[in-house]
N, C-alpha and C positions, 0 to 999 in steps of 0.2 A: 839414094842419097841420105846419109845420116844427119840428123839434126844435132846441133851442139847441146851438150848437157846444160841444163839450166842451173844457174847459181841458186843455192838455197836462200830462201827468204830470210832477211835479217830479223831476228827476234829481239824484242826490247829487253830481254834478259838472257843470261847464260843458263842453259838447261841444267848444267851440273853445279851451278852456284848454290851454296847454302842459303843465300839471300833470297833465292827464288821461292823456297819453301816458306820462309817467314812472310814474304810479301803475299803469297797465296793464302796462307793461313790468316793473315790480317784481313785480307779482303773477304774471306769467308766468315771470319768471326765477327766482323762488324755488324752484319744484319742479325746474327744470332744474339750478340750482346744486346743490341737494341731491343729485340723481342723479349729477352729475359728481363731487361730493365723495365720495359712496359708492363710485363706481367707482375713484377714485384711491386711496382707503384700501384697498379690496379688492385692487387690483393691488399696492400696497406690501406688504400682508400676505402675498400669494402669493410675491412676490419674496423677502421675508425668510425664509419657510419653505423655499424652494428653496435659498437661500444657506446656511441653517443645515444643510441636508441634503447640501450639496455636499461632495465629497471634498477634503481638503486638498491643495493644489497639483495637483489633477487626478489624483492617485493613487487607485486603487481601494482600498477598505477591505479589509484582510485579516482574516479571523477567526483569532485566535490561541487555540489550545487547549493546555492543559497535560495531560500524561499523568501520572497518579499510579501509583506502584508498579510 
């Protein structure tokens, strides 16, 4: 006895639709974009910290002490 052929499962998108590619690329690019933005922000914060700690005009910071009495 032969069984009836099963109907193909309904897909939420058309396989041949150009919109399928854009929706796939958007879903793949979102995590990539987030990772890149995070790295850019991290690099900017590191550069800012280095710049704030840099010596003025390249001169080393001298510790000035005062002697009392």
